KEKE-973447 format. One record per atom (N, C-alpha, C, O): residue number from 1; atom name; x, y, z. Coordinates in steps of 0.02 Angstrom, whole numbers, plus 50000, padded with zeros to 5 digits. Layout:
<rs>
<NUM,CA,<X,Y,Z>>
...
</rs>
This chain:
<rs>
<1,N,<49197,48422,49804>>
<1,CA,<49208,48476,49730>>
<1,C,<49190,48439,49667>>
<1,O,<49223,48390,49648>>
<2,N,<49134,48462,49631>>
<2,CA,<49111,48408,49575>>
<2,C,<49134,48466,49524>>
<2,O,<49126,48526,49535>>
<3,N,<49168,48433,49459>>
<3,CA,<49229,48469,49423>>
<3,C,<49188,48428,49362>>
<3,O,<49185,48367,49353>>
<4,N,<49157,48487,49321>>
<4,CA,<49160,48452,49267>>
<4,C,<49208,48431,49198>>
<4,O,<49254,48468,49183>>
<5,N,<49198,48389,49172>>
<5,CA,<49260,48383,49113>>
<5,C,<49243,48445,49036>>
<5,O,<49193,48468,49009>>
<6,N,<49297,48449,49029>>
<6,CA,<49283,48505,48980>>
<6,C,<49255,48479,48911>>
<6,O,<49289,48436,48883>>
<7,N,<49198,48499,48883>>
<7,CA,<49201,48452,48827>>
<7,C,<49213,48514,48767>>
<7,O,<49240,48567,48783>>
<8,N,<49189,48499,48691>>
<8,CA,<49195,48549,48638>>
<8,C,<49159,48591,48644>>
<8,O,<49177,48631,48600>>
<9,N,<49105,48617,48677>>
<9,CA,<49068,48687,48663>>
<9,C,<49102,48711,48716>>
<9,O,<49092,48771,48706>>
<10,N,<49147,48709,48781>>
<10,CA,<49167,48755,48824>>
<10,C,<49233,48785,48785>>
<10,O,<49251,48843,48794>>
<11,N,<49268,48739,48741>>
<11,CA,<49319,48749,48718>>
<11,C,<49324,48808,48675>>
<11,O,<49362,48857,48676>>
<12,N,<49248,48780,48617>>
<12,CA,<49243,48837,48589>>
<12,C,<49212,48911,48594>>
<12,O,<49205,48960,48557>>
<13,N,<49200,48894,48648>>
<13,CA,<49148,48993,48696>>
<13,C,<49240,49011,48703>>
<13,O,<49266,49062,48682>>
<14,N,<49271,48961,48732>>
<14,CA,<49331,48995,48775>>
<14,C,<49365,49027,48697>>
<14,O,<49377,49087,48699>>
<15,N,<49376,49000,48647>>
<15,CA,<49403,49016,48612>>
<15,C,<49405,49077,48559>>
<15,O,<49448,49107,48528>>
<16,N,<49328,49080,48566>>
<16,CA,<49266,49129,48533>>
<16,C,<49291,49205,48592>>
<16,O,<49318,49256,48570>>
<17,N,<49276,49194,48664>>
<17,CA,<49314,49230,48720>>
<17,C,<49376,49275,48671>>
<17,O,<49367,49332,48651>>
<18,N,<49430,49239,48660>>
<18,CA,<49496,49284,48657>>
<18,C,<49497,49307,48582>>
<18,O,<49532,49355,48568>>
<19,N,<49454,49270,48523>>
<19,CA,<49463,49283,48445>>
<19,C,<49437,49334,48442>>
<19,O,<49472,49382,48426>>
<20,N,<49375,49344,48453>>
<20,CA,<49321,49415,48453>>
<20,C,<49367,49471,48460>>
<20,O,<49369,49498,48405>>
<21,N,<49410,49507,48507>>
<21,CA,<49422,49570,48529>>
<21,C,<49509,49559,48473>>
<21,O,<49535,49609,48448>>
<22,N,<49531,49504,48467>>
<22,CA,<49589,49501,48437>>
<22,C,<49550,49497,48359>>
<22,O,<49591,49525,48323>>
<23,N,<49505,49482,48325>>
<23,CA,<49491,49521,48244>>
<23,C,<49451,49581,48265>>
<23,O,<49431,49619,48221>>
<24,N,<49442,49590,48307>>
<24,CA,<49387,49672,48303>>
<24,C,<49480,49696,48291>>
<24,O,<49509,49699,48237>>
<25,N,<49505,49708,48348>>
<25,CA,<49588,49743,48316>>
<25,C,<49634,49745,48289>>
<25,O,<49688,49772,48296>>
<26,N,<49595,49691,48229>>
<26,CA,<49639,49696,48164>>
<26,C,<49582,49738,48119>>
<26,O,<49585,49795,48096>>
<27,N,<49552,49711,48117>>
<27,CA,<49498,49768,48082>>
<27,C,<49500,49815,48072>>
<27,O,<49492,49846,48019>>
<28,N,<49518,49839,48149>>
<28,CA,<49493,49919,48164>>
<28,C,<49571,49958,48136>>
<28,O,<49591,50010,48109>>
<29,N,<49592,49905,48158>>
<29,CA,<49690,49908,48097>>
<29,C,<49695,49938,48027>>
<29,O,<49718,49989,48001>>
<30,N,<49651,49864,48002>>
<30,CA,<49645,49886,47933>>
<30,C,<49595,49954,47902>>
<30,O,<49607,49993,47856>>
<31,N,<49551,49951,47936>>
<31,CA,<49497,49998,47905>>
<31,C,<49548,50087,47919>>
<31,O,<49557,50128,47874>>
<32,N,<49573,50095,47991>>
<32,CA,<49626,50134,48012>>
<32,C,<49675,50161,47961>>
<32,O,<49686,50216,47935>>
<33,N,<49705,50091,47958>>
<33,CA,<49756,50111,47874>>
<33,C,<49745,50120,47796>>
<33,O,<49782,50138,47751>>
<34,N,<49670,50099,47799>>
<34,CA,<49650,50089,47711>>
<34,C,<49623,50170,47731>>
<34,O,<49632,50202,47680>>
<35,N,<49596,50211,47778>>
<35,CA,<49583,50284,47794>>
<35,C,<49634,50318,47775>>
<35,O,<49638,50353,47724>>
<36,N,<49684,50305,47824>>
<36,CA,<49732,50358,47805>>
<36,C,<49768,50342,47752>>
<36,O,<49792,50396,47735>>
<37,N,<49787,50304,47717>>
<37,CA,<49797,50266,47630>>
<37,C,<49760,50330,47586>>
<37,O,<49789,50375,47555>>
<38,N,<49685,50318,47593>>
<38,CA,<49640,50359,47543>>
<38,C,<49660,50427,47573>>
<38,O,<49676,50469,47530>>
<39,N,<49663,50448,47641>>
<39,CA,<49680,50524,47640>>
<39,C,<49735,50556,47624>>
<39,O,<49736,50616,47610>>
<40,N,<49794,50510,47624>>
<40,CA,<49861,50531,47590>>
<40,C,<49853,50544,47511>>
<40,O,<49873,50595,47482>>
<41,N,<49819,50487,47479>>
<41,CA,<49816,50499,47411>>
<41,C,<49784,50547,47404>>
<41,O,<49811,50581,47360>>
<42,N,<49722,50579,47431>>
<42,CA,<49688,50631,47418>>
<42,C,<49736,50709,47431>>
<42,O,<49753,50751,47390>>
<43,N,<49749,50706,47510>>
<43,CA,<49846,50737,47510>>
<43,C,<49876,50756,47421>>
<43,O,<49868,50802,47381>>
<44,N,<49904,50708,47421>>
<44,CA,<49921,50712,47367>>
<44,C,<49932,50717,47298>>
<44,O,<49987,50729,47272>>
<45,N,<49870,50706,47265>>
<45,CA,<49836,50736,47229>>
<45,C,<49841,50804,47233>>
<45,O,<49879,50834,47194>>
<46,N,<49793,50847,47294>>
<46,CA,<49795,50894,47304>>
<46,C,<49875,50949,47280>>
<46,O,<49884,51002,47250>>
<47,N,<49914,50904,47311>>
<47,CA,<49966,50913,47292>>
<47,C,<49997,50942,47224>>
<47,O,<50018,51000,47221>>
<48,N,<49997,50901,47176>>
<48,CA,<49999,50904,47130>>
<48,C,<49968,50954,47086>>
<48,O,<49986,50976,47031>>
<49,N,<49912,50969,47125>>
<49,CA,<49846,51003,47070>>
<49,C,<49862,51076,47079>>
<49,O,<49861,51114,47030>>
<50,N,<49881,51104,47159>>
<50,CA,<49932,51149,47176>>
<50,C,<49982,51161,47111>>
<50,O,<49982,51202,47065>>
<51,N,<50013,51118,47124>>
<51,CA,<50080,51127,47067>>
<51,C,<50057,51166,47001>>
<51,O,<50082,51215,46974>>
<52,N,<49996,51128,46983>>
<52,CA,<49972,51139,46889>>
<52,C,<49904,51174,46877>>
<52,O,<49884,51183,46819>>
<53,N,<49870,51192,46928>>
<53,CA,<49811,51235,46929>>
<53,C,<49823,51285,46917>>
<53,O,<49781,51314,46883>>
<54,N,<49880,51320,46935>>
<54,CA,<49863,51411,46909>>
<54,C,<49890,51392,46836>>
<54,O,<49862,51424,46792>>
<55,N,<49932,51353,46817>>
<55,CA,<49952,51362,46731>>
<55,C,<49889,51325,46692>>
<55,O,<49872,51333,46633>>
<56,N,<49866,51292,46730>>
<56,CA,<49799,51240,46703>>
<56,C,<49748,51322,46683>>
<56,O,<49719,51331,46629>>
<57,N,<49749,51358,46727>>
<57,CA,<49669,51387,46736>>
<57,C,<49728,51465,46687>>
<57,O,<49692,51513,46671>>
<58,N,<49790,51472,46671>>
<58,CA,<49826,51534,46635>>
<58,C,<49809,51512,46568>>
<58,O,<49791,51554,46528>>
<59,N,<49812,51446,46551>>
<59,CA,<49803,51424,46487>>
<59,C,<49729,51435,46469>>
<59,O,<49718,51461,46414>>
<60,N,<49676,51418,46510>>
<60,CA,<49624,51418,46478>>
<60,C,<49602,51490,46450>>
<60,O,<49577,51511,46398>>
<61,N,<49634,51526,46531>>
<61,CA,<49620,51599,46502>>
<61,C,<49650,51621,46448>>
<61,O,<49616,51649,46405>>
<62,N,<49710,51613,46443>>
<62,CA,<49732,51638,46368>>
<62,C,<49682,51621,46308>>
<62,O,<49667,51663,46265>>
<63,N,<49655,51542,46312>>
<63,CA,<49602,51529,46259>>
<63,C,<49547,51573,46257>>
<63,O,<49519,51606,46212>>
<64,N,<49541,51567,46302>>
<64,CA,<49433,51617,46315>>
<64,C,<49455,51688,46320>>
<64,O,<49409,51726,46334>>
<65,N,<49534,51726,46307>>
<65,CA,<49520,51802,46305>>
<65,C,<49476,51834,46376>>
<65,O,<49427,51871,46375>>
<66,N,<49513,51806,46440>>
<66,CA,<49470,51809,46477>>
<66,C,<49535,51816,46558>>
<66,O,<49585,51781,46552>>
<67,N,<49531,51846,46604>>
<67,CA,<49580,51844,46651>>
<67,C,<49645,51882,46611>>
<67,O,<49641,51921,46564>>
<68,N,<49700,51859,46643>>
<68,CA,<49786,51861,46656>>
<68,C,<49796,51872,46544>>
<68,O,<49843,51899,46516>>
<69,N,<49739,51844,46512>>
<69,CA,<49760,51818,46439>>
<69,C,<49820,51887,46406>>
<69,O,<49863,51874,46363>>
<70,N,<49812,51948,46433>>
<70,CA,<49840,51980,46425>>
<70,C,<49933,51986,46424>>
<70,O,<49976,52015,46392>>
<71,N,<49929,51948,46473>>
<71,CA,<50001,51949,46502>>
<71,C,<50029,51900,46495>>
<71,O,<50078,51888,46531>>
<72,N,<50007,51856,46447>>
<72,CA,<50062,51808,46438>>
<72,C,<50054,51818,46351>>
<72,O,<50013,51849,46317>>
<73,N,<50100,51785,46338>>
<73,CA,<50139,51776,46265>>
<73,C,<50133,51694,46245>>
<73,O,<50131,51650,46288>>
<74,N,<50132,51680,46167>>
<74,CA,<50125,51604,46155>>
<74,C,<50184,51576,46184>>
<74,O,<50170,51523,46211>>
<75,N,<50245,51591,46189>>
<75,CA,<50289,51545,46203>>
<75,C,<50291,51556,46294>>
<75,O,<50326,51517,46327>>
<76,N,<50255,51607,46324>>
<76,CA,<50239,51587,46387>>
<76,C,<50187,51529,46385>>
<76,O,<50202,51485,46424>>
<77,N,<50148,51521,46362>>
<77,CA,<50091,51459,46355>>
<77,C,<50118,51409,46352>>
<77,O,<50105,51361,46388>>
<78,N,<50164,51410,46304>>
<78,CA,<50187,51329,46291>>
<78,C,<50247,51328,46336>>
<78,O,<50282,51278,46338>>
<79,N,<50256,51367,46363>>
<79,CA,<50314,51343,46434>>
<79,C,<50246,51316,46496>>
<79,O,<50254,51275,46541>>
<80,N,<50187,51350,46482>>
<80,CA,<50156,51325,46551>>
<80,C,<50125,51248,46537>>
<80,O,<50117,51206,46580>>
<81,N,<50111,51241,46470>>
<81,CA,<50099,51165,46441>>
<81,C,<50136,51120,46443>>
<81,O,<50114,51063,46450>>
<82,N,<50217,51136,46437>>
<82,CA,<50266,51093,46457>>
<82,C,<50268,51071,46520>>
<82,O,<50275,51012,46537>>
<83,N,<50262,51111,46549>>
<83,CA,<50246,51104,46656>>
<83,C,<50208,51080,46670>>
<83,O,<50211,51039,46716>>
<84,N,<50150,51096,46636>>
<84,CA,<50100,51060,46648>>
<84,C,<50099,50982,46622>>
<84,O,<50072,50944,46662>>
<85,N,<50118,50957,46575>>
<85,CA,<50113,50891,46559>>
<85,C,<50159,50869,46569>>
<85,O,<50153,50810,46551>>
<86,N,<50243,50885,46603>>
<86,CA,<50273,50854,46629>>
<86,C,<50242,50826,46719>>
<86,O,<50247,50767,46735>>
<87,N,<50217,50870,46759>>
<87,CA,<50174,50863,46829>>
<87,C,<50134,50799,46790>>
<87,O,<50155,50741,46789>>
<88,N,<50069,50825,46756>>
<88,CA,<50038,50772,46756>>
<88,C,<50034,50697,46720>>
<88,O,<49986,50659,46722>>
<89,N,<50110,50682,46682>>
<89,CA,<50118,50637,46656>>
<89,C,<50154,50591,46731>>
<89,O,<50133,50538,46754>>
<90,N,<50210,50630,46753>>
<90,CA,<50241,50606,46808>>
<90,C,<50201,50593,46854>>
<90,O,<50217,50545,46889>>
<91,N,<50151,50621,46867>>
<91,CA,<50105,50601,46944>>
<91,C,<50046,50545,46895>>
<91,O,<50038,50498,46935>>
<92,N,<50018,50534,46852>>
<92,CA,<49980,50523,46821>>
<92,C,<49957,50448,46881>>
<92,O,<49903,50444,46910>>
<93,N,<49998,50409,46886>>
<93,CA,<49973,50334,46929>>
<93,C,<49938,50362,46994>>
<93,O,<49915,50316,47029>>
<94,N,<49927,50437,47024>>
<94,CA,<49913,50454,47057>>
<94,C,<49834,50474,47042>>
<94,O,<49799,50476,47093>>
<95,N,<49809,50486,46994>>
<95,CA,<49735,50515,46964>>
<95,C,<49738,50437,46938>>
<95,O,<49773,50388,46925>>
<96,N,<49659,50474,46940>>
<96,CA,<49588,50434,46909>>
<96,C,<49609,50406,46849>>
<96,O,<49664,50427,46833>>
<97,N,<49574,50348,46791>>
<97,CA,<49602,50368,46728>>
<97,C,<49571,50407,46705>>
<97,O,<49598,50446,46666>>
<98,N,<49470,50416,46727>>
<98,CA,<49425,50468,46692>>
<98,C,<49475,50538,46691>>
<98,O,<49493,50570,46642>>
<99,N,<49489,50548,46753>>
<99,CA,<49526,50631,46767>>
<99,C,<49588,50622,46722>>
<99,O,<49607,50678,46706>>
<100,N,<49610,50596,46707>>
<100,CA,<49684,50594,46651>>
<100,C,<49639,50580,46586>>
<100,O,<49658,50617,46541>>
<101,N,<49599,50550,46571>>
<101,CA,<49547,50565,46500>>
<101,C,<49555,50642,46482>>
<101,O,<49589,50671,46439>>
<102,N,<49494,50671,46547>>
<102,CA,<49492,50727,46532>>
<102,C,<49514,50780,46541>>
<102,O,<49486,50835,46539>>
<103,N,<49602,50759,46559>>
<103,CA,<49665,50821,46567>>
<103,C,<49692,50805,46482>>
<103,O,<49722,50853,46459>>
<104,N,<49685,50746,46437>>
<104,CA,<49710,50771,46398>>
<104,C,<49660,50779,46314>>
<104,O,<49680,50782,46256>>
<105,N,<49579,50779,46350>>
<105,CA,<49534,50799,46327>>
<105,C,<49529,50881,46302>>
<105,O,<49501,50901,46251>>
<106,N,<49570,50928,46363>>
<106,CA,<49564,50988,46366>>
<106,C,<49613,51006,46343>>
<106,O,<49608,51060,46314>>
<107,N,<49676,50977,46344>>
<107,CA,<49747,50985,46323>>
<107,C,<49757,50970,46226>>
<107,O,<49798,50993,46187>>
<108,N,<49707,50927,46215>>
<108,CA,<49684,50916,46149>>
<108,C,<49650,50986,46104>>
<108,O,<49663,51012,46050>>
<109,N,<49608,50998,46150>>
<109,CA,<49549,51056,46145>>
<109,C,<49616,51124,46120>>
<109,O,<49621,51150,46064>>
<110,N,<49660,51138,46181>>
<110,CA,<49689,51195,46174>>
<110,C,<49739,51193,46136>>
<110,O,<49748,51250,46115>>
<111,N,<49804,51130,46100>>
<111,CA,<49838,51130,46082>>
<111,C,<49843,51086,46021>>
<111,O,<49822,51029,46030>>
<112,N,<49865,51099,45963>>
<112,CA,<49888,51056,45896>>
<112,C,<49954,51038,45921>>
<112,O,<50001,51078,45919>>
<113,N,<49962,50952,45954>>
<113,CA,<50014,50936,45939>>
<113,C,<50041,50895,45872>>
<113,O,<50018,50900,45815>>
<114,N,<50110,50842,45899>>
<114,CA,<50119,50832,45844>>
<114,C,<50127,50855,45766>>
<114,O,<50108,50824,45717>>
<115,N,<50159,50916,45768>>
<115,CA,<50171,50964,45699>>
<115,C,<50235,50926,45671>>
<115,O,<50242,50866,45684>>
<116,N,<50266,50948,45645>>
<116,CA,<50324,50960,45598>>
<116,C,<50375,50936,45667>>
<116,O,<50362,50958,45723>>
<117,N,<50446,50881,45651>>
<117,CA,<50508,50895,45681>>
<117,C,<50511,50941,45719>>
<117,O,<50473,50981,45691>>
<118,N,<50535,50974,45778>>
<118,CA,<50570,51030,45808>>
<118,C,<50509,51081,45811>>
<118,O,<50541,51124,45781>>
<119,N,<50465,51103,45820>>
<119,CA,<50410,51120,45833>>
<119,C,<50369,51120,45892>>
<119,O,<50351,51073,45927>>
<120,N,<50358,51181,45896>>
<120,CA,<50293,51181,45971>>
<120,C,<50238,51172,45936>>
<120,O,<50224,51184,45877>>
<121,N,<50201,51144,45990>>
<121,CA,<50134,51148,45997>>
<121,C,<50093,51200,45945>>
<121,O,<50128,51246,45924>>
<122,N,<50036,51199,45925>>
<122,CA,<50018,51255,45928>>
<122,C,<49943,51274,45963>>
<122,O,<49895,51235,45967>>
<123,N,<49944,51328,45981>>
<123,CA,<49875,51357,46003>>
<123,C,<49816,51352,45973>>
<123,O,<49809,51387,45923>>
<124,N,<49771,51320,45991>>
<124,CA,<49698,51294,45965>>
<124,C,<49662,51382,45967>>
<124,O,<49603,51382,45985>>
<125,N,<49688,51443,45952>>
<125,CA,<49651,51493,45969>>
<125,C,<49668,51552,45930>>
<125,O,<49725,51559,45907>>
<126,N,<49612,51604,45919>>
<126,CA,<49618,51647,45861>>
<126,C,<49687,51684,45892>>
<126,O,<49724,51660,45936>>
<127,N,<49694,51736,45864>>
<127,CA,<49738,51808,45863>>
<127,C,<49687,51871,45877>>
<127,O,<49704,51924,45903>>
<128,N,<49643,51859,45862>>
<128,CA,<49582,51918,45866>>
<128,C,<49526,51901,45878>>
<128,O,<49499,51862,45838>>
<129,N,<49501,51917,45918>>
<129,CA,<49413,51898,45927>>
<129,C,<49389,51956,45951>>
<129,O,<49428,51997,45976>>
<130,N,<49322,51966,45948>>
<130,CA,<49270,52007,45990>>
<130,C,<49297,52054,46042>>
<130,O,<49301,52115,46049>>
<131,N,<49319,51979,46089>>
<131,CA,<49361,51983,46154>>
<131,C,<49426,52025,46144>>
<131,O,<49453,52041,46196>>
<132,N,<49452,52042,46094>>
<132,CA,<49532,52077,46117>>
<132,C,<49564,52039,46035>>
<132,O,<49541,51999,45994>>
<133,N,<49627,52074,46041>>
<133,CA,<49663,52052,45988>>
<133,C,<49760,52043,46011>>
<133,O,<49791,52089,46039>>
<134,N,<49777,52007,46000>>
<134,CA,<49829,51964,46067>>
<134,C,<49882,52051,46016>>
<134,O,<49914,52091,46050>>
<135,N,<49878,52057,45959>>
<135,CA,<49932,52111,45954>>
<135,C,<49932,52158,45972>>
<135,O,<49991,52174,45977>>
<136,N,<49901,52197,45988>>
<136,CA,<49867,52266,46023>>
<136,C,<49857,52258,46093>>
<136,O,<49874,52306,46127>>
<137,N,<49832,52207,46122>>
<137,CA,<49825,52233,46197>>
<137,C,<49868,52185,46250>>
<137,O,<49861,52188,46311>>
<138,N,<49907,52144,46220>>
<138,CA,<49951,52071,46244>>
<138,C,<49995,52120,46244>>
<138,O,<49984,52179,46230>>
<139,N,<50077,52079,46269>>
<139,CA,<50139,52098,46273>>
<139,C,<50162,52121,46207>>
<139,O,<50121,52110,46162>>
<140,N,<50220,52150,46190>>
<140,CA,<50237,52165,46128>>
<140,C,<50234,52093,46079>>
<140,O,<50264,52040,46080>>
<141,N,<50184,52119,46040>>
<141,CA,<50191,52066,45984>>
<141,C,<50264,52056,45959>>
<141,O,<50307,52100,45963>>
<142,N,<50274,51990,45929>>
<142,CA,<50304,51984,45890>>
<142,C,<50268,51943,45816>>
<142,O,<50227,51898,45823>>
<143,N,<50290,51964,45751>>
<143,CA,<50262,51941,45683>>
<143,C,<50275,51838,45678>>
<143,O,<50250,51792,45645>>
<144,N,<50319,51843,45719>>
<144,CA,<50310,51760,45704>>
<144,C,<50283,51699,45755>>
<144,O,<50287,51638,45760>>
<145,N,<50252,51755,45789>>
<145,CA,<50195,51682,45855>>
<145,C,<50124,51691,45797>>
<145,O,<50074,51655,45792>>
<146,N,<50140,51738,45768>>
<146,CA,<50074,51696,45713>>
<146,C,<50060,51649,45699>>
<146,O,<50003,51627,45693>>
<147,N,<50137,51609,45686>>
<147,CA,<50122,51547,45638>>
<147,C,<50107,51484,45707>>
<147,O,<50098,51425,45694>>
<148,N,<50107,51506,45767>>
<148,CA,<50095,51493,45824>>
<148,C,<50041,51469,45852>>
<148,O,<50035,51442,45908>>
<149,N,<49982,51483,45793>>
<149,CA,<49900,51485,45819>>
<149,C,<49868,51446,45761>>
<149,O,<49888,51459,45704>>
<150,N,<49821,51401,45770>>
<150,CA,<49809,51349,45727>>
<150,C,<49696,51358,45775>>
<150,O,<49677,51361,45834>>
<151,N,<49660,51360,45709>>
<151,CA,<49584,51365,45740>>
<151,C,<49595,51326,45804>>
<151,O,<49639,51285,45816>>
<152,N,<49538,51349,45850>>
<152,CA,<49520,51319,45907>>
<152,C,<49437,51321,45902>>
<152,O,<49411,51361,45863>>
<153,N,<49400,51281,45938>>
<153,CA,<49355,51298,45958>>
<153,C,<49316,51326,46020>>
<153,O,<49295,51275,46048>>
<154,N,<49294,51383,46059>>
<154,CA,<49327,51412,46118>>
<154,C,<49250,51365,46176>>
<154,O,<49240,51359,46236>>
<155,N,<49219,51345,46122>>
<155,CA,<49146,51328,46172>>
<155,C,<49160,51233,46180>>
<155,O,<49124,51201,46218>>
<156,N,<49212,51202,46143>>
<156,CA,<49235,51144,46147>>
<156,C,<49279,51133,46204>>
<156,O,<49284,51083,46239>>
<157,N,<49321,51206,46211>>
<157,CA,<49397,51218,46268>>
<157,C,<49355,51235,46329>>
<157,O,<49386,51241,46382>>
<158,N,<49303,51241,46332>>
<158,CA,<49276,51286,46392>>
<158,C,<49235,51210,46406>>
<158,O,<49273,51177,46441>>
<159,N,<49195,51185,46397>>
<159,CA,<49171,51097,46404>>
<159,C,<49213,51072,46430>>
<159,O,<49213,51059,46490>>
<160,N,<49269,51056,46380>>
<160,CA,<49337,51042,46403>>
<160,C,<49367,51049,46489>>
<160,O,<49377,51017,46540>>
<161,N,<49370,51088,46473>>
<161,CA,<49397,51127,46549>>
<161,C,<49354,51116,46617>>
<161,O,<49374,51094,46671>>
<162,N,<49286,51138,46598>>
<162,CA,<49252,51107,46665>>
<162,C,<49234,51024,46670>>
<162,O,<49208,51004,46722>>
<163,N,<49247,50984,46624>>
<163,CA,<49220,50934,46623>>
<163,C,<49296,50897,46676>>
<163,O,<49295,50856,46721>>
<164,N,<49351,50932,46648>>
<164,CA,<49413,50932,46682>>
<164,C,<49416,50938,46781>>
<164,O,<49451,50903,46818>>
<165,N,<49369,50992,46803>>
<165,CA,<49383,51040,46837>>
<165,C,<49317,50982,46888>>
<165,O,<49343,50956,46937>>
<166,N,<49263,50968,46879>>
<166,CA,<49227,50925,46894>>
<166,C,<49248,50854,46899>>
<166,O,<49221,50825,46946>>
<167,N,<49302,50806,46854>>
<167,CA,<49322,50766,46880>>
<167,C,<49384,50773,46909>>
<167,O,<49419,50722,46908>>
<168,N,<49410,50832,46940>>
<168,CA,<49442,50825,46993>>
<168,C,<49442,50832,47035>>
<168,O,<49481,50810,47078>>
<169,N,<49372,50885,47042>>
<169,CA,<49341,50882,47111>>
<169,C,<49339,50820,47157>>
<169,O,<49364,50813,47213>>
<170,N,<49293,50761,47105>>
<170,CA,<49270,50699,47123>>
<170,C,<49344,50659,47165>>
<170,O,<49354,50627,47217>>
<171,N,<49386,50689,47099>>
<171,CA,<49470,50631,47124>>
<171,C,<49477,50666,47200>>
<171,O,<49511,50634,47240>>
<172,N,<49447,50726,47221>>
<172,CA,<49488,50744,47271>>
<172,C,<49444,50733,47336>>
<172,O,<49454,50731,47397>>
<173,N,<49390,50729,47291>>
<173,CA,<49318,50719,47365>>
<173,C,<49309,50780,47367>>
<173,O,<49323,50792,47426>>
<174,N,<49292,50842,47335>>
<174,CA,<49263,50913,47354>>
<174,C,<49197,50883,47352>>
<174,O,<49147,50917,47363>>
</rs>
C-alpha cells in the first residue's frame, strides 16, 4: 500500500472544500438579513405615511380650494399641521434627508411659522379666490379667523407638494 504524504496543496484543497460552503452560507444569511431590513424600513415608512398622508392631503386641498376644503376650518388645518409635524419629526430618522427636505419645503409654502409668541402658524392662502370664498362656502365662518391667513403662492405650493409625493414614492420604492 502506497500512501503519499500530505503536502500543503492537499491541505489547501481540503480547507477550501470546507470553507467555501461556510462562506456561501454566511453571505446568504447576510444578504437575506439586509433584504429583510430594507423591507421592514419600507413597511415602517409606509405605516408612518398612512398616519400622516390624509392630513397632508387635507392641508394641500385646503390651500388649493379642491376636494374637502369646504369641510375644514382654519383651526382644523392648524390641528392637522401639528399632528403631521409631530409624526414627521418623531420618525425623522426613518426617512431620507431628501424626503424630509421636501416635507419641510411644502410646510413652509403652506404655513408661515415663527410669528409672535403664543400665536398659531398662519395659513398661506387667500380667504377668497375664483374657486370659492371660505367665509361663504365653508363651515360657519368666524371673523377672527381672517387673522390666521397670509399670502401664499398656490403654484409654489402645488410644486412643493408634488416634489414631496415624488420623493415619498422613491423612499417607498414605488
